[in-house]
N, CA, C and O atoms as a MOPAC input file, in Angstrom:
PM7 MOZYME 1SCF
protein

 N      7.96400 1   -60.68200 1   149.32900 1
 C      8.09600 1   -59.31900 1   148.33800 1
 C      7.15300 1   -58.60800 1   149.11000 1
 O      5.98100 1   -58.80300 1   149.43100 1
 N      8.06100 1   -57.66000 1   149.33500 1
 C      7.17500 1   -56.05400 1   150.20900 1
 C      6.39100 1   -55.50100 1   148.80100 1
 O      7.09300 1   -55.23100 1   147.82600 1
 N      5.15800 1   -55.36700 1   148.73900 1
 C      4.68700 1   -54.28100 1   147.83500 1
 C      4.95700 1   -52.77300 1   148.31600 1
 O      5.10500 1   -52.24300 1   149.41700 1
 N      4.95300 1   -52.42700 1   147.28500 1
 C      5.88700 1   -50.86100 1   148.04500 1
 C      4.38600 1   -50.23900 1   148.54500 1
 O      4.39300 1   -49.65500 1   149.62900 1
 N      3.05900 1   -50.33800 1   147.78600 1
 C      2.05700 1   -49.42000 1   148.08200 1
 C      1.62000 1   -49.63600 1   149.81700 1
 O      0.69700 1   -49.07800 1   150.41000 1
 N      2.82500 1   -50.83800 1   150.48100 1
 C      2.09300 1   -51.33100 1   151.67600 1
 C      3.60400 1   -50.87500 1   152.92200 1
 O      3.82800 1   -51.42200 1   154.00200 1
 N      4.24600 1   -49.95500 1   152.39600 1
 C      5.50900 1   -49.53700 1   152.59500 1
 C      5.18600 1   -47.70500 1   152.82100 1
 O      4.12000 1   -47.21900 1   152.44400 1
 N      6.19400 1   -46.92900 1   153.42800 1
 C      5.88700 1   -45.42300 1   153.00800 1
 C      7.79400 1   -45.73000 1   152.05000 1
 O      8.64700 1   -46.59100 1   151.83800 1
 N      7.54600 1   -44.67600 1   151.87000 1
 C      8.87600 1   -43.63900 1   151.18100 1
 C      9.69600 1   -43.73100 1   152.51900 1
 O      9.19100 1   -42.60900 1   152.48300 1
 N     10.27700 1   -43.86800 1   153.41600 1
 C     11.13700 1   -43.17200 1   153.85800 1
 C     12.60700 1   -41.99700 1   153.30900 1
 O     13.06900 1   -42.19100 1   152.18500 1
 N     12.91600 1   -41.41700 1   153.75800 1
 C     13.21600 1   -40.65800 1   153.16900 1
 C     14.66900 1   -40.14100 1   154.23600 1
 O     14.56300 1   -39.84000 1   155.42500 1
 N     15.90100 1   -40.14800 1   153.48100 1
 C     17.55500 1   -40.00500 1   154.20000 1
 C     17.50800 1   -39.50800 1   155.96200 1
 O     17.86000 1   -40.15800 1   156.94700 1
 N     16.90000 1   -38.03000 1   155.87000 1
 C     16.80400 1   -37.47300 1   157.09600 1
 C     15.36900 1   -37.27800 1   157.60800 1
 O     15.01200 1   -36.25500 1   157.02300 1
 N     14.69100 1   -37.55200 1   158.11800 1
 C     13.69500 1   -37.37600 1   159.49200 1
 C     13.78300 1   -36.27600 1   160.40800 1
 O     14.92200 1   -35.91700 1   160.70600 1
 N     12.45000 1   -35.44700 1   161.10100 1
 C     12.25100 1   -34.99700 1   162.36300 1
 C     11.68600 1   -35.33700 1   163.63400 1
 O     10.89300 1   -36.27800 1   163.65500 1
 N     11.91300 1   -34.83000 1   164.52800 1
 C     11.42800 1   -35.27200 1   165.46100 1
 C     12.40100 1   -34.15000 1   166.97900 1
 O     13.50900 1   -33.70100 1   167.27200 1
 N     10.80200 1   -34.23200 1   167.54000 1
 C     11.22000 1   -33.16600 1   168.59200 1
 C     11.70900 1   -33.57800 1   170.10200 1
 O     11.29900 1   -34.37100 1   170.94900 1
 N     13.01200 1   -32.45100 1   169.99800 1
 C     13.93300 1   -33.02800 1   171.03000 1
 C     13.33900 1   -33.30500 1   171.99700 1
 O     13.56000 1   -34.25600 1   172.74800 1
 N     12.54600 1   -32.52800 1   172.07900 1
 C     11.51500 1   -32.38100 1   174.29800 1
 C     11.43800 1   -34.01200 1   174.22400 1
 O     10.96200 1   -34.66200 1   173.29400 1
 N     12.04600 1   -34.53800 1   175.48200 1
 C     11.26100 1   -35.56800 1   176.07400 1
 C     10.12400 1   -35.65800 1   175.85500 1
 O     10.05600 1   -36.44800 1   174.91300 1
 N      8.82900 1   -35.25100 1   176.20900 1
 C      7.83200 1   -35.36300 1   176.40200 1
 C      6.61100 1   -35.58900 1   175.32700 1
 O      5.41800 1   -35.87600 1   175.43300 1
 N      7.54600 1   -35.30200 1   174.19100 1
 C      7.03300 1   -34.92200 1   172.67900 1
 C      7.74400 1   -36.16500 1   171.80800 1
 O      7.06900 1   -36.95900 1   171.15300 1
 N      8.55700 1   -36.19600 1   171.85600 1
 C      9.47600 1   -37.08100 1   171.32400 1
 C      9.11700 1   -38.89000 1   170.48400 1
 O      9.79500 1   -39.59900 1   169.74000 1
 N      7.84300 1   -39.02900 1   171.05100 1
 C      7.64500 1   -40.62400 1   169.94600 1
 C      6.79600 1   -40.12000 1   168.39700 1
 O      5.79700 1   -40.64600 1   167.90600 1
 N      7.30800 1   -39.35300 1   168.05800 1
 C      7.10900 1   -39.25200 1   166.29400 1
 C      8.07200 1   -38.87400 1   165.88300 1
 O      8.79600 1   -37.98000 1   166.32100 1
 N      8.18100 1   -39.47600 1   165.04600 1
 C      8.89100 1   -39.17600 1   163.33000 1
 C      8.27300 1   -38.73900 1   162.13800 1
 O      7.38300 1   -39.23800 1   161.44900 1
 N      9.11800 1   -37.40900 1   162.01300 1
 C      8.02800 1   -36.93600 1   161.13600 1
 C      9.06700 1   -36.69100 1   159.07900 1
 O     10.26800 1   -36.47800 1   158.91400 1
 N      8.19100 1   -36.81500 1   158.19200 1
 C      9.09500 1   -36.50700 1   157.64800 1
 C      9.53300 1   -34.54500 1   157.24300 1
 O      9.05300 1   -33.44300 1   157.50800 1
 N     10.29600 1   -34.91000 1   156.74500 1
 C     10.74300 1   -32.47600 1   156.81500 1
 C     10.29400 1   -32.13500 1   156.09000 1
 O     10.40700 1   -32.46000 1   154.90800 1
 N      9.27700 1   -30.94900 1   156.81200 1
 C      8.88400 1   -29.79500 1   156.08200 1
 C     10.06900 1   -29.19100 1   154.35500 1
 O     10.89400 1   -28.34000 1   154.68900 1
 N     10.11100 1   -29.44100 1   153.31900 1
 C     11.16600 1   -28.92900 1   152.29000 1
 C     11.09100 1   -27.35300 1   152.13600 1
 O     11.84100 1   -26.58100 1   151.53800 1
 N     10.32900 1   -27.20600 1   152.62200 1
 C      9.87300 1   -25.53000 1   152.03300 1
 C     10.42700 1   -25.31100 1   153.87400 1
 O      9.36500 1   -25.01400 1   154.42000 1
 N     11.12200 1   -25.32100 1   154.57000 1
 C     11.37000 1   -24.86900 1   155.99900 1
 C     12.99200 1   -24.86500 1   156.25600 1
 O     13.60700 1   -25.93100 1   156.29200 1
 N     13.67900 1   -23.53200 1   156.44200 1
 C     15.28000 1   -23.87000 1   156.71300 1
 C     14.91700 1   -24.43300 1   157.85400 1
 O     15.43000 1   -25.54500 1   157.73000 1
 N     14.65300 1   -24.43000 1   158.36300 1
 C     14.76500 1   -25.11300 1   159.59000 1
 C     14.09300 1   -26.31600 1   159.93700 1
 O     13.02500 1   -26.43500 1   159.33600 1
 N     14.49500 1   -27.66400 1   161.06100 1
 C     14.04900 1   -28.82400 1   161.16600 1
 C     12.61700 1   -28.82500 1   161.38300 1
 O     12.03500 1   -29.07700 1   162.43800 1
 N     12.22200 1   -28.58100 1   160.49700 1
 C     10.25200 1   -28.46100 1   161.09500 1
 C      9.81700 1   -29.98700 1   160.19100 1
 O     10.34100 1   -30.61700 1   159.27200 1
 N      8.69200 1   -30.12700 1   160.95000 1
 C      7.53500 1   -31.59800 1   160.42600 1
 C      6.67500 1   -30.46100 1   158.81400 1
 O      6.33200 1   -29.29400 1   158.62300 1
 N      6.70700 1   -32.19000 1   157.80700 1
 C      6.06900 1   -31.44600 1   156.75900 1
 C      4.97200 1   -31.26200 1   157.27700 1
 O      4.46400 1   -30.22000 1   156.86200 1
 N      4.12500 1   -32.00400 1   158.28200 1
 C      2.49500 1   -31.94800 1   158.37400 1
 C      2.54100 1   -30.67000 1   159.54700 1
 O      3.58500 1   -30.06200 1   159.78200 1
 N      1.26800 1   -30.38000 1   160.22100 1
 C      0.99200 1   -29.50200 1   161.06500 1
 C      1.23100 1   -29.33400 1   162.58200 1
 O      0.70100 1   -28.55200 1   163.37100 1
 N      2.28300 1   -30.39200 1   162.79700 1
 C      3.25000 1   -30.82200 1   164.05500 1
 C      3.15200 1   -29.39300 1   164.95400 1
 O      2.55900 1   -28.81800 1   165.86700 1
 N      4.42000 1   -29.28000 1   163.75700 1
 C      4.95800 1   -27.93900 1   164.26400 1
 C      4.30400 1   -26.72400 1   164.32200 1
 O      4.96800 1   -25.75100 1   164.68000 1
 N      3.20000 1   -26.58900 1   164.05900 1
 C      2.49200 1   -25.47000 1   163.78400 1
 C      1.86900 1   -25.71200 1   165.51400 1
 O      2.11300 1   -24.77700 1   166.27600 1
 N      1.23200 1   -26.71300 1   165.99500 1
 C      0.41300 1   -27.23000 1   167.19500 1
 C      1.37700 1   -26.31800 1   168.05300 1
 O      1.05300 1   -25.16900 1   168.35000 1
 N      2.65100 1   -26.91800 1   168.45900 1
 C      3.57800 1   -26.52500 1   169.54200 1
 C      4.66900 1   -25.88500 1   168.92800 1
 O      4.84200 1   -25.71300 1   167.72200 1
 N      5.28800 1   -25.59500 1   169.73300 1
 C      6.46500 1   -24.67800 1   169.56800 1
 C      8.00000 1   -25.34600 1   170.03900 1
 O      8.94600 1   -24.72500 1   170.52400 1
 N      7.90500 1   -26.97700 1   169.69600 1
 C      8.73900 1   -27.45200 1   169.78100 1
 C      9.86700 1   -27.59200 1   169.44300 1
 O      9.68200 1   -27.54100 1   168.22700 1
 N     11.19600 1   -27.77100 1   169.58500 1
 C     11.80700 1   -27.88400 1   168.47400 1
 C     12.19800 1   -29.07500 1   167.62500 1
 O     11.72600 1   -30.09900 1   168.11800 1
 N     12.74600 1   -29.25200 1   166.75900 1
 C     13.11500 1   -30.06000 1   165.99400 1
 C     14.52600 1   -30.56100 1   165.54900 1
 O     15.24300 1   -29.68000 1   165.07200 1
 N     14.99600 1   -31.68300 1   165.61200 1
 C     16.50800 1   -31.84400 1   165.66500 1
 C     15.96200 1   -33.36000 1   163.94000 1
 O     14.90100 1   -33.97600 1   163.83800 1
 N     17.04900 1   -33.41200 1   163.09200 1
 C     17.14700 1   -33.32300 1   161.52900 1
 C     18.28200 1   -34.74600 1   162.22500 1
 O     19.20800 1   -34.66200 1   163.03200 1
 N     17.72100 1   -35.94000 1   161.51600 1
 C     18.79700 1   -37.29300 1   161.71500 1
 C     18.74300 1   -38.51400 1   161.30500 1
 O     17.82900 1   -38.93100 1   162.01500 1
 N     19.06600 1   -39.38300 1   160.66900 1
 C     18.90900 1   -40.65700 1   159.62200 1
 C     17.59100 1   -41.27400 1   160.31400 1
 O     17.43100 1   -40.93600 1   161.48700 1
 N     16.56000 1   -42.19000 1   159.71200 1
 C     15.69900 1   -42.79600 1   160.59200 1
 C     16.22100 1   -43.52700 1   161.74200 1
 O     15.48000 1   -43.52500 1   162.72500 1
 N     17.13600 1   -44.04200 1   161.82400 1
 C     17.73400 1   -45.42200 1   162.04700 1
 C     18.67100 1   -44.64400 1   163.50100 1
 O     19.19600 1   -45.47500 1   164.24200 1
 N     18.81500 1   -43.56000 1   163.77900 1
 C     18.95400 1   -43.43200 1   164.97300 1
 C     17.63900 1   -43.09400 1   165.44800 1
 O     18.14900 1   -42.03800 1   165.82300 1
 N     16.40300 1   -42.97500 1   165.80100 1
 C     15.51100 1   -42.92400 1   166.47900 1
 C     14.58700 1   -44.02800 1   165.66900 1
 O     13.84800 1   -43.91400 1   164.69100 1
 N     14.96300 1   -45.17100 1   166.52500 1
 C     14.52500 1   -46.77800 1   166.24500 1
 C     13.57600 1   -47.21800 1   166.80300 1
 O     12.99800 1   -48.30300 1   166.73100 1
 N     13.32000 1   -45.77400 1   167.74000 1
 C     12.08200 1   -46.92300 1   169.25000 1
 C     11.08200 1   -45.44500 1   169.27000 1
 O     10.26800 1   -45.31000 1   170.18400 1
 N     11.22100 1   -44.38200 1   168.20000 1
 C      9.89900 1   -43.74200 1   167.45900 1
 C      8.83200 1   -44.44500 1   166.82100 1
 O      8.90900 1   -45.63600 1   166.52000 1
 N      7.53400 1   -43.50200 1   166.54900 1
 C      6.60100 1   -44.44600 1   165.86900 1
 C      6.77100 1   -43.07800 1   164.62600 1
 O      7.01900 1   -41.88400 1   164.79300 1
 N      6.52700 1   -43.84800 1   163.43500 1
 C      6.15900 1   -42.60900 1   162.12300 1
 C      4.78700 1   -41.99200 1   162.48800 1
 O      3.96900 1   -42.65700 1   163.12400 1
 N      4.47100 1   -40.43700 1   161.99900 1
 C      3.22700 1   -39.46200 1   162.34400 1
 C      2.49700 1   -40.26400 1   160.68200 1
 O      2.87300 1   -40.59900 1   159.55900 1
 N      1.40000 1   -40.23900 1   161.43800 1
 C      0.09100 1   -40.55400 1   160.57700 1
 C     -0.18400 1   -40.10300 1   159.69100 1
 O     -0.38700 1   -40.83300 1   158.72100 1
 N     -0.37700 1   -38.24200 1   159.52700 1
 C     -1.24600 1   -37.54300 1   159.42200 1
 C     -0.37300 1   -37.71500 1   157.15800 1
 O      0.84700 1   -37.68400 1   156.99500 1
 N     -1.12300 1   -37.82700 1   156.21900 1
 C     -0.10300 1   -37.59800 1   155.14500 1
 C      0.89300 1   -36.76600 1   154.96100 1
 O      1.93600 1   -37.25200 1   154.52400 1
 N      0.84500 1   -35.54100 1   155.19700 1
 C      2.00300 1   -35.03900 1   154.26200 1
 C      3.75400 1   -35.64700 1   154.89300 1
 O      4.84900 1   -35.34000 1   154.42000 1
 N      3.50900 1   -36.40400 1   155.86600 1
 C      4.41700 1   -36.72600 1   156.56800 1
 C      4.34500 1   -38.56600 1   156.13100 1
 O      4.95500 1   -38.92200 1   155.12300 1
 N      3.65200 1   -39.50700 1   156.87800 1
 C      4.07000 1   -40.77700 1   156.68000 1
 C      2.33400 1   -41.49900 1   156.38700 1
 O      2.26600 1   -42.40000 1   155.55100 1
 N      1.38100 1   -41.17200 1   156.91100 1
 C      0.06500 1   -41.52000 1   156.12600 1
 C     -0.07100 1   -41.79900 1   154.43300 1
 O      0.53500 1   -41.29300 1   153.48900 1
 N     -1.09000 1   -42.78200 1   154.48800 1
 C     -1.30800 1   -43.12200 1   152.71000 1
 C     -2.01300 1   -44.59700 1   153.12400 1
 O     -2.68000 1   -44.74800 1   154.14700 1
 N     -1.79800 1   -45.42500 1   152.35000 1
 C     -2.71100 1   -46.76700 1   151.97400 1
 C     -1.47200 1   -47.15300 1   152.73800 1
 O     -2.22000 1   -48.11800 1   152.89700 1
 N     -0.07100 1   -47.44500 1   153.52800 1
 C      0.27400 1   -48.44900 1   154.14700 1
 C     -1.04700 1   -48.63000 1   155.21000 1
 O     -2.03100 1   -49.33000 1   154.96800 1
 N     -0.85100 1   -47.91300 1   156.31800 1
 C     -1.95100 1   -47.91600 1   157.43000 1
 C     -2.59200 1   -48.64000 1   157.48700 1
 O     -3.45400 1   -48.63200 1   158.36600 1

């Protein structure tokens, strides 16, 4: 049985950078943004464009560890 504290809640959609060099991380979408943007400050740090997709469309990517995205006790 998987402990609910040990695993992050994965939303129906995630966002990731569409640039190849920055596409290694999957982020939780920012609920206050009209455009696909990460919930953490990664979107502010670069001028990368983000795309929204179901989590299964990004299986080789790592989940962002910042707390607004997927950071927390499960790490």
